[in-house]
Each structure stands twice: as C-alpha cells, then as structure tokens.
KOLMINU-827645 format. One record per residue: residue number from 1; x, y negated, z negated of N, C-alpha, C in turn; residue in one letter. Coordinates in Angstrom, 2 decimals. Example, Ala and Ser with C-alpha at 12.3 -4.5 7.8 and 13.67 -1.06 7.14 Angstrom:
% KOLMINU-827645
REC   pos       n_u       n_v       n_w      ca_u      ca_v      ca_w       c_u       c_v       c_w   code
REC     1     13.19      5.69     -7.80     12.30      4.50     -7.80     13.20      3.30     -7.80      a
REC     2     12.85      2.25     -7.08     13.67      1.06     -7.14     12.90     -0.03     -7.87      s
This chain:
% KOLMINU-827645
REC   pos       n_u       n_v       n_w      ca_u      ca_v      ca_w       c_u       c_v       c_w   code
REC     1     82.93    -58.84   -112.43     82.72    -57.92   -111.31     82.45    -58.72   -110.05      m
REC     2     83.01    -58.30   -108.92     82.86    -59.02   -107.67     82.00    -58.24   -106.67      n
REC     3     80.99    -57.54   -107.17     80.20    -56.66   -106.32     79.46    -57.41   -105.23      a
REC     4     79.16    -58.66   -105.42     78.38    -59.41   -104.45     79.24    -59.98   -103.33      t
REC     5     80.54    -59.91   -103.43     81.41    -60.51   -102.43     81.44    -59.67   -101.16      r
REC     6     81.47    -60.38   -100.03     81.44    -59.73    -98.73     82.84    -59.31    -98.31      q
REC     7     82.98    -58.11    -97.72     84.30    -57.69    -97.25     84.74    -58.52    -96.05      p
REC     8     86.04    -58.69    -95.91     86.60    -59.45    -94.80     87.26    -58.49    -93.82      t
REC     9     86.94    -58.58    -92.54     87.58    -57.69    -91.56     89.10    -57.84    -91.62      p
REC    10     89.79    -56.69    -91.62     91.24    -56.72    -91.74     91.90    -57.30    -90.49      a
REC    11     91.15    -57.39    -89.39     91.73    -57.82    -88.12     91.86    -59.33    -88.00      s
REC    12     91.33    -60.09    -88.93     91.42    -61.55    -88.81     91.99    -62.16    -90.08      r
REC    13     92.55    -63.36    -89.96     93.14    -64.01    -91.14     92.06    -64.52    -92.09      p
REC    14     92.41    -64.62    -93.36     91.51    -65.22    -94.34     91.53    -66.73    -94.19      l
REC    15     90.36    -67.33    -94.11     90.23    -68.77    -93.93     89.89    -69.41    -95.28      i
REC    16     90.69    -70.37    -95.68     90.43    -71.12    -96.91     89.96    -72.52    -96.58      g
REC    17     89.02    -73.02    -97.37     88.50    -74.38    -97.20     88.78    -75.17    -98.46      l
REC    18     89.65    -76.17    -98.35     90.02    -77.02    -99.50     89.23    -78.32    -99.41      a
REC    19     88.28    -78.49   -100.32     87.39    -79.65   -100.30     87.95    -80.74   -101.20      l
REC    20     88.31    -81.86   -100.62     88.88    -82.96   -101.38     87.83    -83.73   -102.16      g
REC    21     88.28    -84.40   -103.22     87.38    -85.18   -104.06     87.16    -86.58   -103.53      g
REC    22     86.07    -87.20   -104.01     85.77    -88.56   -103.57     84.43    -89.07   -104.06      g
REC    23     83.94    -88.50   -105.17     82.65    -88.90   -105.75     81.55    -88.82   -104.69      s
REC    24     80.85    -89.93   -104.41     79.72    -89.89   -103.48     80.14    -89.46   -102.09      a
REC    25     81.40    -89.65   -101.75     81.88    -89.23   -100.43     81.86    -87.70   -100.30      r
REC    26     81.71    -87.01   -101.43     81.64    -85.56   -101.41     80.47    -85.01   -100.62      g
REC    27     79.45    -85.85   -100.38     78.34    -85.41    -99.52     78.86    -84.97    -98.15      w
REC    28     79.99    -85.51    -97.73     80.54    -85.15    -96.42     80.83    -83.66    -96.30      a
REC    29     81.06    -83.00    -97.43     81.36    -81.57    -97.40     80.20    -80.78    -96.81      h
REC    30     78.98    -81.24    -97.04     77.82    -80.54    -96.47     77.90    -80.58    -94.94      i
REC    31     78.21    -81.76    -94.40     78.36    -81.87    -92.95     79.49    -81.01    -92.42      g
REC    32     80.59    -80.95    -93.18     81.74    -80.13    -92.78     81.34    -78.66    -92.69      v
REC    33     80.70    -78.16    -93.73     80.35    -76.73    -93.79     79.31    -76.38    -92.73      i
REC    34     78.35    -77.27    -92.51     77.35    -77.02    -91.47     78.00    -76.98    -90.09      r
REC    35     78.91    -77.91    -89.83     79.56    -77.95    -88.52     80.44    -76.72    -88.30      a
REC    36     81.13    -76.27    -89.35     81.92    -75.05    -89.23     81.03    -73.85    -88.94      l
REC    37     79.89    -73.78    -89.63     78.95    -72.67    -89.40     78.43    -72.70    -87.97      a
REC    38     78.11    -73.89    -87.47     77.62    -74.01    -86.09     78.67    -73.54    -85.09      d
REC    39     79.94    -73.69    -85.46     81.04    -73.27    -84.59     81.42    -71.81    -84.80      a
REC    40     80.70    -71.12    -85.69     80.97    -69.72    -85.95     82.16    -69.48    -86.86      g
REC    41     82.53    -70.49    -87.64     83.68    -70.37    -88.55     83.17    -70.31    -89.98      i
REC    42     83.43    -69.20    -90.64     82.95    -68.97    -92.01     84.14    -68.87    -92.95      e
REC    43     84.32    -69.82    -93.87     85.44    -69.73    -94.82     85.29    -68.51    -95.73      p
REC    44     86.41    -67.87    -96.00     86.42    -66.74    -96.93     86.69    -67.18    -98.36      d
REC    45     87.38    -68.31    -98.51     87.77    -68.84    -99.82     87.43    -70.32    -99.83      i
REC    46     86.80    -70.78   -100.91     86.44    -72.20   -101.03     87.04    -72.75   -102.32      v
REC    47     87.76    -73.87   -102.21     88.36    -74.51   -103.37     88.06    -76.00   -103.34      c
REC    48     87.90    -76.58   -104.52     87.76    -78.02   -104.57     86.65    -78.49   -105.46      g
REC    49     86.04    -79.59   -105.06     85.04    -80.24   -105.88     83.70    -79.64   -105.58      i
REC    50     82.80    -79.80   -106.45     81.67    -78.95   -106.33     80.34    -79.52   -106.06      g
REC    51     80.11    -79.71   -104.82     78.74    -79.99   -104.47     77.93    -78.72   -104.56      f
REC    52     78.61    -77.58   -104.76     77.92    -76.31   -104.92     77.18    -76.21   -106.24      f
REC    53     77.38    -77.15   -107.10     76.85    -77.07   -108.45     75.36    -76.75   -108.48      r
REC    54     74.56    -77.43   -107.65     73.11    -77.25   -107.70     72.69    -75.89   -107.19      s
REC    55     73.56    -75.19   -106.42     73.18    -73.92   -105.83     73.50    -72.73   -106.73      h
REC    56     74.38    -72.90   -107.72     74.84    -71.76   -108.50     74.69    -71.99   -110.00      f
REC    57     73.63    -72.62   -110.40     73.42    -72.91   -111.80     73.38    -71.61   -112.60      v
REC    58     74.08    -71.60   -113.74     74.09    -70.47   -114.67     74.71    -69.19   -114.08      d
REC    59     75.56    -69.32   -113.08     76.26    -68.16   -112.56     77.74    -68.29   -112.88      r
REC    60     78.38    -67.14   -113.01     79.82    -67.12   -113.22     80.54    -67.20   -111.88      d
REC    61     81.67    -67.89   -111.86     82.42    -68.04   -110.61     82.74    -66.68   -109.99      i
REC    62     83.03    -65.68   -110.82     83.42    -64.37   -110.30     82.26    -63.62   -109.66      r
REC    63     81.02    -64.10   -109.88     79.85    -63.44   -109.30     79.46    -64.02   -107.95      e
REC    64     80.16    -65.04   -107.49     79.80    -65.68   -106.23     80.16    -64.79   -105.04      l
REC    65     79.53    -65.06   -103.91     79.69    -64.22   -102.73     81.08    -64.30   -102.13      a
REC    66     81.80    -65.38   -102.40     83.18    -65.51   -101.90     84.04    -66.13   -102.99      r
REC    67     85.34    -65.89   -102.97     86.22    -66.48   -103.98     86.09    -68.00   -104.01      p
REC    68     86.01    -68.54   -105.21     85.79    -69.97   -105.39     86.62    -70.44   -106.58      f
REC    69     87.23    -71.62   -106.45     88.00    -72.19   -107.55     87.98    -73.70   -107.48      g
REC    70     88.15    -74.33   -108.63     88.22    -75.79   -108.67     89.45    -76.21   -109.48      v
REC    71     89.82    -77.46   -109.29     90.98    -78.03   -109.99     90.50    -79.07   -110.98      v
REC    72     91.03    -79.01   -112.20     90.79    -80.04   -113.20     92.14    -80.50   -113.73      a
REC    73     92.12    -81.54   -114.56     93.35    -82.09   -115.14     93.28    -82.01   -116.66      t
REC    74     94.31    -81.46   -117.27     94.43    -81.45   -118.73     94.74    -82.88   -119.17      d
REC    75     93.78    -83.51   -119.85     93.88    -84.92   -120.18     95.06    -85.22   -121.10      l
REC    76     95.39    -84.30   -122.00     96.47    -84.55   -122.96     97.84    -84.32   -122.33      q
REC    77     97.99    -83.26   -121.57     99.31    -82.89   -121.04     99.53    -83.36   -119.60      r
REC    78     98.47    -83.80   -118.93     98.61    -84.25   -117.56     98.88    -83.13   -116.57      g
REC    79     98.52    -81.91   -116.94     98.81    -80.76   -116.09     97.60    -80.37   -115.25      r
REC    80     97.89    -79.79   -114.11     96.86    -79.26   -113.22     96.32    -77.95   -113.79      e
REC    81     95.00    -77.79   -113.80     94.36    -76.59   -114.33     93.49    -75.99   -113.24      v
REC    82     93.69    -74.71   -112.94     92.86    -74.03   -111.95     91.77    -73.25   -112.68      w
REC    83     90.54    -73.47   -112.31     89.39    -72.81   -112.92     88.81    -71.81   -111.92      l
REC    84     88.95    -70.52   -112.24     88.52    -69.47   -111.32     87.60    -68.46   -111.98      r
REC    85     87.16    -68.78   -113.19     86.20    -67.92   -113.88     85.40    -68.77   -114.84      e
REC    86     84.31    -68.21   -115.35     83.42    -68.96   -116.23     82.27    -69.59   -115.46      g
REC    87     81.36    -70.26   -116.17     80.18    -70.86   -115.52     80.57    -71.86   -114.44      p
REC    88     79.89    -71.78   -113.32     80.17    -72.70   -112.21     79.92    -74.14   -112.64      v
REC    89     78.80    -74.38   -113.32     78.44    -75.76   -113.67     79.50    -76.41   -114.56      t
REC    90     80.02    -75.66   -115.52     81.03    -76.23   -116.42     82.32    -76.52   -115.67      a
REC    91     82.71    -75.61   -114.78     83.94    -75.81   -114.01     83.82    -77.02   -113.09      a
REC    92     82.69    -77.13   -112.42     82.49    -78.26   -111.50     82.42    -79.57   -112.27      v
REC    93     81.75    -79.56   -113.42     81.68    -80.77   -114.25     83.08    -81.24   -114.61      h
REC    94     83.93    -80.30   -115.01     85.30    -80.68   -115.36     86.04    -81.25   -114.16      a
REC    95     85.82    -80.66   -112.99     86.58    -81.07   -111.80     86.19    -82.44   -111.28      s
REC    96     85.00    -82.94   -111.66     84.55    -84.25   -111.16     84.42    -85.28   -112.28      i
REC    97     84.94    -84.96   -113.47     84.81    -85.87   -114.62     85.79    -87.03   -114.49      a
REC    98     85.44    -87.99   -113.65     86.29    -89.15   -113.40     86.45    -89.97   -114.67      l
REC    99     87.67    -90.19   -115.15     87.87    -90.93   -116.41     87.21    -92.30   -116.38      p
REC   100     86.51    -92.61   -117.46     85.83    -93.89   -117.57     84.43    -93.89   -117.03      g
REC   101     84.09    -92.88   -116.21     82.75    -92.80   -115.64     81.98    -91.58   -116.12      l
REC   102     82.67    -90.45   -116.30     82.02    -89.22   -116.73     82.75    -88.65   -117.95      f
REC   103     82.01    -87.93   -118.76     82.54    -87.38   -120.01     83.48    -86.21   -119.73      t
REC   104     84.65    -86.16   -120.38     85.54    -84.99   -120.23     84.85    -83.72   -120.71      p
REC   105     85.35    -82.59   -120.25     84.80    -81.29   -120.61     85.84    -80.54   -121.45      v
REC   106     85.40    -79.99   -122.57     86.33    -79.23   -123.41     86.27    -77.76   -123.03      q
REC   107     87.43    -77.18   -122.80     87.51    -75.77   -122.44     88.83    -75.20   -122.95      r
REC   108     88.74    -74.11   -123.68     89.92    -73.43   -124.23     90.81    -74.39   -125.01      d
REC   109     90.18    -75.29   -125.78     90.93    -76.22   -126.61     91.54    -77.39   -125.88      g
REC   110     91.18    -77.57   -124.61     91.71    -78.68   -123.82     90.57    -79.56   -123.32      r
REC   111     90.85    -80.86   -123.24     89.90    -81.78   -122.62     90.27    -81.91   -121.15      w
REC   112     89.32    -81.58   -120.29     89.56    -81.56   -118.85     88.83    -82.71   -118.16      l
REC   113     89.50    -83.32   -117.20     88.91    -84.40   -116.40     89.16    -84.10   -114.91      v
REC   114     88.78    -85.06   -114.09     88.81    -84.94   -112.63     90.14    -84.38   -112.11      d
REC   115     90.05    -83.31   -111.31     91.25    -82.73   -110.73     91.92    -83.61   -109.70      g
REC   116     91.19    -84.63   -109.21     91.77    -85.54   -108.25     92.92    -86.36   -108.79      g
REC   117     93.09    -86.40   -110.11     94.22    -87.11   -110.70     95.55    -86.45   -110.36      l
REC   118     95.52    -85.14   -110.11     96.77    -84.41   -109.87     96.80    -83.70   -108.52      v
REC   119     95.63    -83.31   -108.01     95.58    -82.54   -106.76     94.26    -82.81   -106.05      n
REC   120     94.14    -83.94   -105.35     92.86    -84.32   -104.76     92.35    -83.40   -103.66      p
REC   121     93.26    -82.73   -102.95     92.87    -81.79   -101.88     93.61    -80.48   -102.14      v
REC   122     92.96    -79.51   -102.81     93.67    -78.36   -103.38     94.08    -77.28   -102.38      p
REC   123     94.96    -77.64   -101.45     95.50    -76.66   -100.51     96.25    -75.56   -101.26      v
REC   124     97.01    -75.96   -102.27     97.83    -74.99   -103.01     96.98    -73.92   -103.67      s
REC   125     95.80    -74.28   -104.17     94.92    -73.30   -104.79     94.39    -72.32   -103.75      l
REC   126     94.03    -72.83   -102.58     93.58    -71.94   -101.50     94.67    -70.93   -101.14      c
REC   127     95.90    -71.40   -101.03     97.01    -70.49   -100.71     97.17    -69.44   -101.80      r
REC   128     97.11    -69.88   -103.05     97.30    -68.96   -104.17     96.20    -67.90   -104.22      a
REC   129     95.02    -68.24   -103.71     93.90    -67.30   -103.72     93.88    -66.41   -102.48      m
REC   130     94.90    -66.53   -101.64     95.06    -65.58   -100.54     94.75    -66.08    -99.16      g
REC   131     94.48    -67.37    -98.98     94.14    -67.88    -97.66     95.34    -67.85    -96.72      a
REC   132     95.11    -67.37    -95.49     96.15    -67.38    -94.46     96.13    -68.68    -93.67      d
REC   133     94.93    -69.20    -93.43     94.74    -70.46    -92.72     93.91    -71.37    -93.61      v
REC   134     94.40    -72.57    -93.87     93.69    -73.50    -94.76     93.21    -74.71    -93.98      v
REC   135     91.90    -74.94    -94.08     91.28    -76.15    -93.54     91.10    -77.10    -94.72      i
REC   136     91.72    -78.26    -94.68     91.63    -79.22    -95.78     90.76    -80.39    -95.36      a
REC   137     89.91    -80.85    -96.28     89.03    -81.98    -96.03     89.46    -83.12    -96.94      v
REC   138     90.04    -84.16    -96.34     90.51    -85.33    -97.08     89.48    -86.45    -96.92      d
REC   139     88.80    -86.79    -98.01     87.75    -87.81    -97.97     88.28    -89.22    -98.15      l
REC   140     89.57    -89.36    -98.40     90.13    -90.67    -98.73     91.14    -91.18    -97.70      n
REC   141     91.16    -90.56    -96.53     92.23    -90.85    -95.57     92.24    -92.28    -95.07      a
REC   142     91.08    -92.92    -94.99     91.03    -94.27    -94.41     90.61    -95.34    -95.41      d
REC   143     90.84    -95.09    -96.69     90.33    -96.01    -97.71     91.22    -97.22    -97.94      l
REC   144     92.52    -97.08    -97.77     93.40    -98.23    -97.99     93.12    -99.30    -96.94      l
REC   145     93.04   -100.55    -97.40     92.69   -101.64    -96.50     91.21   -101.94    -96.48      g
REC   146     90.45   -101.16    -97.24     89.01   -101.42    -97.33     88.78   -102.78    -97.96      r
REC   147     87.90   -103.58    -97.36     87.68   -104.93    -97.84     86.81   -104.94    -99.09      h
REC   148     87.21   -105.74   -100.05     86.40   -105.93   -101.24     85.24   -106.86   -100.92      l
REC   149     84.16   -106.68   -101.62     82.99   -107.53   -101.39     83.32   -108.97   -101.78      k
REC   150     83.04   -109.94   -100.89     83.28   -111.34   -101.26     82.29   -111.79   -102.32      p
REC   151     82.75   -112.65   -103.19     81.88   -113.20   -104.23     81.90   -114.72   -104.13      r
REC   152     80.80   -115.36   -104.46     80.75   -116.83   -104.37     81.70   -117.47   -105.37      p
REC   153     82.10   -118.70   -105.04     82.98   -119.43   -105.95     82.29   -119.68   -107.27      a
REC   154     83.08   -119.66   -108.30     82.53   -119.94   -109.63     82.28   -121.44   -109.78      r
REC   155     81.17   -121.77   -110.37     80.82   -123.18   -110.56     80.53   -123.43   -112.03      a
REC   156     81.58   -123.31   -112.81     81.42   -123.52   -114.24     81.49   -125.01   -114.57      k
REC   157     80.60   -125.51   -115.39     80.65   -126.93   -115.75     81.87   -127.22   -116.60      p
REC   158     82.39   -128.42   -116.39     83.52   -128.83   -117.21     83.06   -129.11   -118.64      r
REC   159     83.84   -128.65   -119.57     83.52   -128.94   -120.96     84.82   -129.01   -121.75      r
REC   160     84.75   -129.73   -122.83     85.95   -129.91   -123.65     86.38   -128.57   -124.23      a
REC   161     87.66   -128.27   -124.18     88.11   -126.99   -124.73     87.94   -126.95   -126.24      p
REC   162     87.54   -125.76   -126.71     87.37   -125.60   -128.15     88.73   -125.53   -128.82      a
REC   163     88.77   -125.96   -130.06     90.03   -125.91   -130.82     90.42   -124.44   -131.02      a
REC   164     91.66   -124.08   -130.72     92.08   -122.69   -130.89     91.99   -122.26   -132.35      p
REC   165     91.47   -121.04   -132.55     91.30   -120.53   -133.91     92.46   -119.62   -134.32      e
REC   166     93.11   -119.00   -133.35     94.21   -118.09   -133.65     95.40   -118.43   -132.77      t
REC   167     96.53   -117.80   -133.09     97.73   -117.99   -132.29     97.49   -117.51   -130.85      l
REC   168     96.75   -116.40   -130.70     96.44   -115.88   -129.36     95.61   -116.88   -128.58      t
REC   169     94.60   -117.47   -129.23     93.77   -118.48   -128.57     94.63   -119.65   -128.10      d
REC   170     95.55   -120.08   -128.94     96.40   -121.20   -128.59     97.29   -120.87   -127.39      a
REC   171     97.83   -119.65   -127.36     98.67   -119.24   -126.24     97.87   -119.18   -124.95      m
REC   172     96.64   -118.63   -125.01     95.81   -118.55   -123.81     95.44   -119.94   -123.31      m
REC   173     95.18   -120.85   -124.24     94.83   -122.22   -123.84     96.00   -122.88   -123.10      a
REC   174     97.22   -122.65   -123.60     98.40   -123.22   -122.94     98.59   -122.63   -121.54      r
REC   175     98.36   -121.31   -121.42     98.50   -120.66   -120.11     97.48   -121.21   -119.12      i
REC   176     96.22   -121.34   -119.57     95.17   -121.85   -118.69     95.45   -123.29   -118.27      q
REC   177     95.97   -124.08   -119.20     96.31   -125.47   -118.87     97.42   -125.52   -117.82      t
REC   178     98.43   -124.67   -118.01     99.53   -124.63   -117.05     99.08   -124.18   -115.68      g
REC   179     98.21   -123.17   -115.62     97.71   -122.69   -114.34     96.89   -123.76   -113.64      m
REC   180     96.13   -124.51   -114.43     95.32   -125.59   -113.85     96.21   -126.66   -113.23      s
REC   181     97.32   -126.98   -113.91     98.23   -127.99   -113.39     98.94   -127.53   -112.12      q
REC   182     99.07   -126.21   -111.95     99.70   -125.67   -110.74     98.71   -125.54   -109.58      l
REC   183     97.47   -125.90   -109.83     96.46   -125.80   -108.78     95.81   -124.44   -108.71      g
REC   184     95.94   -123.64   -109.78     95.38   -122.30   -109.81     94.02   -122.33   -110.51      i
REC   185     93.12   -121.46   -110.04     91.79   -121.32   -110.64     90.94   -122.58   -110.47      n
REC   186     91.06   -123.27   -109.35     90.14   -124.36   -109.08     88.73   -123.81   -108.96      h
REC   187     87.77   -124.65   -109.26     86.39   -124.17   -109.29     85.88   -123.78   -107.91      r
REC   188     86.46   -124.33   -106.83     85.97   -124.02   -105.49     86.63   -122.79   -104.88      d
REC   189     87.49   -122.11   -105.63     88.10   -120.89   -105.13     87.16   -119.71   -105.33      e
REC   190     87.27   -118.67   -104.48     86.40   -117.49   -104.65     86.62   -116.84   -106.01      p
REC   191     85.55   -116.29   -106.55     85.66   -115.55   -107.80     86.41   -114.25   -107.55      a
REC   192     87.08   -113.71   -108.55     87.78   -112.43   -108.36     86.79   -111.31   -108.10      p
REC   193     87.26   -110.18   -107.55     86.35   -109.05   -107.29     85.67   -108.58   -108.57      p
REC   194     84.49   -108.00   -108.41     83.76   -107.46   -109.55     84.56   -106.32   -110.19      a
REC   195     84.35   -106.14   -111.49     85.12   -105.14   -112.23     84.98   -103.75   -111.62      m
REC   196     83.76   -103.36   -111.21     83.55   -102.03   -110.64     84.29   -101.89   -109.32      l
REC   197     84.34   -102.97   -108.52     85.09   -102.93   -107.26     86.58   -102.75   -107.52      d
REC   198     87.08   -103.44   -108.54     88.50   -103.30   -108.90     88.80   -101.87   -109.33      v
REC   199     87.92   -101.30   -110.16     88.11    -99.94   -110.64     88.08    -98.95   -109.47      l
REC   200     87.08    -99.10   -108.59     86.96    -98.18   -107.46     88.16    -98.28   -106.53      a
REC   201     88.61    -99.50   -106.25     89.76    -99.68   -105.36     91.04    -99.11   -105.99      s
REC   202     91.17    -99.25   -107.30     92.34    -98.70   -107.99     92.34    -97.17   -107.91      s
REC   203     91.17    -96.57   -108.08     91.05    -95.11   -107.96     91.39    -94.67   -106.54      i
REC   204     90.90    -95.44   -105.56     91.19    -95.11   -104.16     92.70    -95.10   -103.90      n
REC   205     93.38    -96.15   -104.36     94.83    -96.25   -104.15     95.54    -95.04   -104.76      i
REC   206     95.17    -94.72   -105.99     95.79    -93.60   -106.69     95.58    -92.29   -105.93      m
REC   207     94.34    -92.02   -105.52     94.05    -90.75   -104.88     94.66    -90.65   -103.49      q
REC   208     94.67    -91.75   -102.75     95.28    -91.73   -101.41     96.77    -91.40   -101.51      v
REC   209     97.47    -92.06   -102.42     98.92    -91.85   -102.53     99.25    -90.46   -103.06      l
REC   210     98.46    -89.97   -104.02     98.68    -88.61   -104.52     98.39    -87.59   -103.43      i
REC   211     97.32    -87.82   -102.68     96.96    -86.90   -101.60     98.07    -86.82   -100.56      t
REC   212     98.59    -87.97   -100.15     99.67    -87.98    -99.17    100.89    -87.20    -99.67      r
REC   213    101.21    -87.39   -100.94    102.36    -86.71   -101.51    102.15    -85.20   -101.55      s
REC   214    100.97    -84.78   -102.01    100.69    -83.34   -102.12    100.63    -82.68   -100.74      r
REC   215     99.98    -83.33    -99.77     99.86    -82.74    -98.44    101.20    -82.69    -97.71      l
REC   216    102.10    -83.61    -98.05    103.44    -83.56    -97.45    104.20    -82.32    -97.90      a
REC   217    104.03    -81.96    -99.16    104.72    -80.79    -99.69    103.95    -79.51    -99.53      g
REC   218    102.62    -79.60    -99.41    101.76    -78.42    -99.28    100.79    -78.66    -98.13      e
REC   219    101.28    -78.68    -96.90    100.43    -79.05    -95.77     99.35    -78.02    -95.48      p
REC   220     98.21    -78.52    -95.02     97.14    -77.65    -94.54     97.44    -77.26    -93.10      a
REC   221     96.79    -76.21    -92.62     96.93    -75.83    -91.22     96.13    -76.77    -90.33      d
REC   222     94.97    -77.18    -90.81     94.14    -78.15    -90.09     93.60    -79.15    -91.10      v
REC   223     93.75    -80.43    -90.81     93.28    -81.48    -91.71     92.06    -82.17    -91.10      l
REC   224     90.96    -82.15    -91.83     89.72    -82.80    -91.41     89.57    -84.09    -92.20      v
REC   225     89.39    -85.21    -91.51     89.38    -86.51    -92.18     88.13    -87.32    -91.82      t
REC   226     87.03    -87.11    -92.51     85.84    -87.94    -92.28     86.15    -89.41    -92.54      p
REC   227     85.59    -90.30    -91.73     85.82    -91.73    -91.88     84.76    -92.30    -92.82      l
REC   228     85.17    -92.60    -94.05     84.22    -92.96    -95.10     84.59    -94.25    -95.82      l
REC   229     85.39    -95.09    -95.20     85.88    -96.29    -95.88     84.76    -97.21    -96.33      a
REC   230     83.66    -97.24    -95.61     82.58    -98.15    -95.96     81.62    -97.56    -96.98      e
REC   231     81.87    -96.34    -97.40     81.00    -95.70    -98.39     81.60    -95.90    -99.78      l
REC   232     80.88    -96.58   -100.65     81.40    -96.89   -101.97     81.48    -95.64   -102.84      e
REC   233     82.32    -95.74   -103.86     82.61    -94.60   -104.72     81.36    -93.96   -105.31      l
REC   234     80.38    -94.79   -105.71     79.19    -94.28   -106.39     77.93    -94.37   -105.52      m
REC   235     78.09    -94.44   -104.21     76.93    -94.60   -103.31     76.29    -93.24   -103.01      a
REC   236     75.81    -92.58   -104.05     75.22    -91.25   -103.88     73.94    -91.28   -103.04      f
REC   237     73.32    -92.44   -102.92     72.08    -92.56   -102.15     72.33    -92.58   -100.64      h
REC   238     73.57    -92.62   -100.21     73.91    -92.68    -98.78     74.44    -91.33    -98.28      r
REC   239     73.78    -90.28    -98.73     74.22    -88.93    -98.38     74.22    -88.71    -96.87      a
REC   240     73.22    -89.24    -96.16     73.12    -89.00    -94.72     74.33    -89.53    -93.97      d
REC   241     74.85    -90.68    -94.41     76.03    -91.27    -93.77     77.24    -90.36    -93.94      v
REC   242     77.45    -89.88    -95.17     78.60    -89.02    -95.44     78.49    -87.68    -94.73      a
REC   243     77.30    -87.09    -94.75     77.10    -85.79    -94.09     77.40    -85.89    -92.60      i
REC   244     76.92    -86.97    -91.98     77.17    -87.16    -90.54     78.66    -87.35    -90.27      d
REC   245     79.35    -88.09    -91.15     80.79    -88.29    -90.99     81.54    -86.97    -91.10      a
REC   246     81.11    -86.11    -92.02     81.74    -84.80    -92.16     81.56    -83.95    -90.92      g
REC   247     80.35    -83.97    -90.37     80.08    -83.19    -89.15     80.96    -83.67    -87.99      r
REC   248     81.02    -84.99    -87.80     81.79    -85.54    -86.68     83.29    -85.26    -86.84      r
REC   249     83.76    -85.27    -88.07     85.18    -85.00    -88.30     85.54    -83.56    -87.93      a
REC   250     84.66    -82.62    -88.24     84.90    -81.22    -87.86     84.88    -81.07    -86.34      v
REC   251     83.92    -81.71    -85.69     83.84    -81.62    -84.23     85.12    -82.14    -83.58      e
REC   252     85.69    -83.20    -84.15     86.94    -83.75    -83.61     88.12    -82.80    -83.84      a
REC   253     88.07    -82.04    -84.94     89.19    -81.16    -85.28     89.06    -79.76    -84.69      a
REC   254     87.92    -79.44    -84.07     87.67    -78.07    -83.60     88.72    -77.57    -82.60      l
REC   255     89.14    -78.37    -81.61     90.16    -77.84    -80.69     91.43    -77.39    -81.41      p
REC   256     91.91    -78.20    -82.35     93.10    -77.83    -83.11     92.84    -76.59    -83.96      q
REC   257     91.66    -76.52    -84.54     91.31    -75.39    -85.39     91.24    -74.09    -84.58      l
REC   258     90.67    -74.17    -83.39     90.60    -72.98    -82.52     92.00    -72.47    -82.18      r
REC   259     92.88    -73.39    -81.84     94.25    -73.01    -81.50     94.92    -72.33    -82.70      v
REC   260     94.73    -72.91    -83.89     95.38    -72.35    -85.09     94.83    -70.97    -85.41      r
REC   261     93.52    -70.79    -85.30     92.92    -69.49    -85.61     93.31    -68.45    -84.57      l
REC   262     93.36    -68.85    -83.30     93.78    -67.92    -82.25     95.23    -67.48    -82.48      d
REC   263     96.08    -68.43    -82.88     97.46    -68.09    -83.15     97.61    -67.14    -84.33      g
REC   264     96.78    -67.36    -85.36     96.83    -66.49    -86.54     96.34    -65.09    -86.19      a
REC   265     95.32    -65.01    -85.34     94.81    -63.70    -84.92     95.84    -62.94    -84.10      n
REC   266     96.56    -63.66    -83.23     97.58    -63.02    -82.39     98.75    -62.53    -83.22      d
REC   267     99.03    -63.31    -84.33    100.16    -62.92    -85.17     99.88    -61.71    -86.00      g
C-alpha cells in the first residue's frame, strides 16, 4: 500500500533523482539532496544506492513517502536487477555489495551484488518509474588519472635463491633471473602500488567506463558531477568532504537545471 506517498501536482513534471554509486563517495548524495532542497527542488522519484538505509530500517520500499528503487547485479547471470519492493535494508545491502569487500545478498534464489557493475547511475530506472526530468549524480566522473600513493623502494637483502621444489618454482626462478638481467625489478625502483590501491583503481576504471557507456545511451536531463578524485573508495570517515562536494556540484548545475525544469513546465 502506498498510502504514505505524497500526491504530485499535475501541473509540473515528475523529477527523478538517480544517485550513482561510489562507496564512501556516496556521502556526496547528502550534500546533493540538501542543496536541491535549499533551491526548492524536491525529487518525486529516487533511484540508486542507499545512504537512505539508516533512515528506513525495517520498512518496506512500497511504504516510503516517494517511489524508491535500487539496482543490483545477478552474480550468476550478470543481469541488472531492479529492486522496488521488500525491506529497504536488504535492497540497499544488495545494491552496495561490492564483490570482494561485502557479502552478496540472496534474494529469490539469486545472489545479488553491487548494481554499479552493470548500471552505476540508474537513469533508466528513474525513467521506468515515471520520471519526466532526471537529475543524475555521477560520483566517478573525475576518477581516471587519479594518482596512486607512492611507496618507498623495496630494500630486500640479497640472498642465495632456494633450490626450486616444483616445476612452477623453477619456471618462476627463470623468469625472475631473466627480468633481473634486463634491468627490471632493481632494488632502488619504487615498490608497486598497494593491493588495496590496485583494487580500488581497477573498480574506478570499470565504473567510469560503464557509466560513460550507459549515460551515452540513456542520458540524464541534468548531470551533477561532484569532484571526488581525492576521496578514496573506503574513506567513510571523510563524509564532510564528500557532502561539501555534492553541495557545490548542485550549485554549479542549478542554472542548467532551472532551464530544463522551466522547459518541461512550459511543455
């Protein structure tokens, strides 16, 4: 039952807000929503990742004051799954279950993981739920080119190589010897990036390219792009930085948004 939902005046277009994924960068959504409210813009439909989780514990999605949906990924089939009913907490958990970092969620016989694998900024879901004007928030727009943290050179002591115990060991020893002769892996060279940095950067590349592809085929009416390149994937303690970035991004997009809303009202 949708008894708690507020009616929308027939004289204006339905506004959809597509919240893109980005782990700790998701704090920016708070700044986005606050800035929209300050500008007198109230979304009628909200789709995406769920920082709303803490506000709607133990409630069904259909009982919320406005239509809400999230995107998850079917881990076995690789398909996009839209979650528009059931407990909010379970749906949000599925939508942010980043593989390798968070546990998948089982629902209707399927294992669900982060929706960002297939649809990082769910404009299409907003459209399907009836939005006339979609404001999309892309948290990953400026991530490519982000510098990895430098690490000091490795200073491993020289020691005699151990006798290979298996064929694999012998092959690796030959490869390492060959690389050494080519001048590779000298001790004074910088160490490679930390494993977590490599994982985070790989996720960034994947989500940026998928986002670009999806937005090219399913464009938003207004794209809000908080600048969050310096905010690490798991930096949940830096909420103030992300919230401020979200607010500033909306302020920059307001002129375009006003024009789009005025045009929709005139139409």
